[in-house]
C-alpha beads as a LAMMPS data file, in Angstrom:
LAMMPS data file: protein, C-alpha beads

100 atoms
99 bonds

1 atom types
1 bond types

-500.0 500.0 xlo xhi
-500.0 500.0 ylo yhi
-500.0 500.0 zlo zhi

Masses

1 110.0

Atoms # bond

1 1 1 -434.929 192.923 -85.547
2 1 1 -437.638 190.269 -85.969
3 1 1 -437.456 187.916 -88.873
4 1 1 -440.301 186.184 -90.580
5 1 1 -441.459 182.708 -89.922
6 1 1 -441.899 180.559 -93.106
7 1 1 -444.459 177.947 -93.863
8 1 1 -445.329 175.771 -96.699
9 1 1 -448.114 177.200 -98.908
10 1 1 -449.777 173.765 -99.896
11 1 1 -449.062 174.480 -103.653
12 1 1 -446.716 171.461 -103.768
13 1 1 -447.102 167.794 -103.375
14 1 1 -443.888 166.413 -101.724
15 1 1 -442.637 162.897 -102.120
16 1 1 -439.405 161.704 -100.373
17 1 1 -437.089 159.368 -102.245
18 1 1 -434.299 157.955 -100.263
19 1 1 -432.682 161.142 -98.715
20 1 1 -434.140 163.627 -101.198
21 1 1 -437.427 165.304 -101.894
22 1 1 -439.209 165.783 -105.082
23 1 1 -441.857 168.783 -105.160
24 1 1 -444.642 168.748 -107.810
25 1 1 -446.690 171.856 -108.370
26 1 1 -450.408 171.381 -107.706
27 1 1 -452.318 173.530 -110.353
28 1 1 -455.879 174.067 -110.959
29 1 1 -455.207 175.874 -114.325
30 1 1 -454.594 173.225 -116.921
31 1 1 -452.833 175.815 -119.187
32 1 1 -449.980 176.064 -116.686
33 1 1 -446.993 174.075 -117.367
34 1 1 -446.379 171.369 -114.636
35 1 1 -442.888 170.548 -113.705
36 1 1 -441.043 168.870 -110.837
37 1 1 -438.346 170.362 -108.462
38 1 1 -435.791 167.934 -107.203
39 1 1 -434.323 168.990 -103.798
40 1 1 -430.813 167.916 -102.898
41 1 1 -430.091 166.733 -99.502
42 1 1 -429.498 169.972 -97.925
43 1 1 -432.727 171.489 -99.395
44 1 1 -434.513 168.349 -98.385
45 1 1 -433.517 168.800 -94.745
46 1 1 -434.834 172.391 -94.985
47 1 1 -438.092 171.224 -96.525
48 1 1 -438.682 168.660 -93.719
49 1 1 -437.930 171.324 -91.147
50 1 1 -440.743 173.354 -92.371
51 1 1 -443.401 170.732 -91.043
52 1 1 -444.230 173.661 -88.715
53 1 1 -443.558 177.397 -89.329
54 1 1 -439.766 178.142 -88.949
55 1 1 -437.608 181.157 -89.112
56 1 1 -434.381 181.547 -90.900
57 1 1 -432.486 180.960 -87.737
58 1 1 -434.472 177.662 -87.163
59 1 1 -433.483 176.533 -90.631
60 1 1 -429.816 177.396 -89.997
61 1 1 -429.737 175.469 -86.761
62 1 1 -431.265 172.339 -88.548
63 1 1 -428.527 172.500 -91.217
64 1 1 -425.728 173.008 -88.579
65 1 1 -427.150 170.054 -86.499
66 1 1 -427.676 167.605 -89.564
67 1 1 -424.561 168.369 -91.553
68 1 1 -422.093 169.926 -88.858
69 1 1 -421.428 172.981 -91.076
70 1 1 -420.508 176.374 -89.914
71 1 1 -423.223 178.841 -89.387
72 1 1 -422.320 181.316 -92.173
73 1 1 -422.394 178.510 -94.813
74 1 1 -425.771 177.085 -93.403
75 1 1 -427.191 180.712 -93.428
76 1 1 -426.253 181.334 -97.009
77 1 1 -427.673 177.846 -97.927
78 1 1 -430.993 178.501 -95.978
79 1 1 -431.380 181.979 -97.503
80 1 1 -430.874 180.564 -100.971
81 1 1 -433.524 177.861 -100.345
82 1 1 -435.966 180.211 -98.770
83 1 1 -435.673 182.720 -101.803
84 1 1 -436.168 179.859 -104.295
85 1 1 -439.179 178.334 -102.478
86 1 1 -440.838 181.909 -102.218
87 1 1 -440.263 182.375 -105.951
88 1 1 -441.938 179.180 -107.056
89 1 1 -444.725 179.595 -104.432
90 1 1 -443.815 176.647 -102.198
91 1 1 -443.370 178.996 -99.139
92 1 1 -444.884 182.019 -97.700
93 1 1 -443.794 184.412 -95.024
94 1 1 -445.755 184.344 -91.986
95 1 1 -445.665 185.974 -88.583
96 1 1 -442.457 187.660 -87.375
97 1 1 -440.315 185.670 -85.158
98 1 1 -439.355 187.604 -81.996
99 1 1 -435.782 187.993 -80.812
100 1 1 -434.157 184.786 -79.526

Bonds

1 1 1 2
2 1 2 3
3 1 3 4
4 1 4 5
5 1 5 6
6 1 6 7
7 1 7 8
8 1 8 9
9 1 9 10
10 1 10 11
11 1 11 12
12 1 12 13
13 1 13 14
14 1 14 15
15 1 15 16
16 1 16 17
17 1 17 18
18 1 18 19
19 1 19 20
20 1 20 21
21 1 21 22
22 1 22 23
23 1 23 24
24 1 24 25
25 1 25 26
26 1 26 27
27 1 27 28
28 1 28 29
29 1 29 30
30 1 30 31
31 1 31 32
32 1 32 33
33 1 33 34
34 1 34 35
35 1 35 36
36 1 36 37
37 1 37 38
38 1 38 39
39 1 39 40
40 1 40 41
41 1 41 42
42 1 42 43
43 1 43 44
44 1 44 45
45 1 45 46
46 1 46 47
47 1 47 48
48 1 48 49
49 1 49 50
50 1 50 51
51 1 51 52
52 1 52 53
53 1 53 54
54 1 54 55
55 1 55 56
56 1 56 57
57 1 57 58
58 1 58 59
59 1 59 60
60 1 60 61
61 1 61 62
62 1 62 63
63 1 63 64
64 1 64 65
65 1 65 66
66 1 66 67
67 1 67 68
68 1 68 69
69 1 69 70
70 1 70 71
71 1 71 72
72 1 72 73
73 1 73 74
74 1 74 75
75 1 75 76
76 1 76 77
77 1 77 78
78 1 78 79
79 1 79 80
80 1 80 81
81 1 81 82
82 1 82 83
83 1 83 84
84 1 84 85
85 1 85 86
86 1 86 87
87 1 87 88
88 1 88 89
89 1 89 90
90 1 90 91
91 1 91 92
92 1 92 93
93 1 93 94
94 1 94 95
95 1 95 96
96 1 96 97
97 1 97 98
98 1 98 99
99 1 99 100
C-alpha cells in the first residue's frame, strides 16, 4: 500500500538554535494567537528531513541513521511527529509514495 509523502506548508517560520528548531506560526489574521513550538532533537531531525517531500519511511530512516535507534521506536516517533505537525498546520500530505 502506498503511503503519503509529507511536505512543509510554509505556515511556519523556523529557526535552528544549536541542535533544536523553534517553529513560529505565520499568521495573517491578527486576531489569532501566536505561539512558538520548540522541537526537541528528534523532531528537529525530522523537520530538517522535510526540506524535500518525504514519506514516513524516509523519516524513519533519518531517525535510525541519526540516532541509531530500532525501526519500531523510530516509526512511533515519526508518526507522532507527523500527526502533531499536521494538526498545527506545519505539514500537509502530498502525493502517494510508491512501494519501495
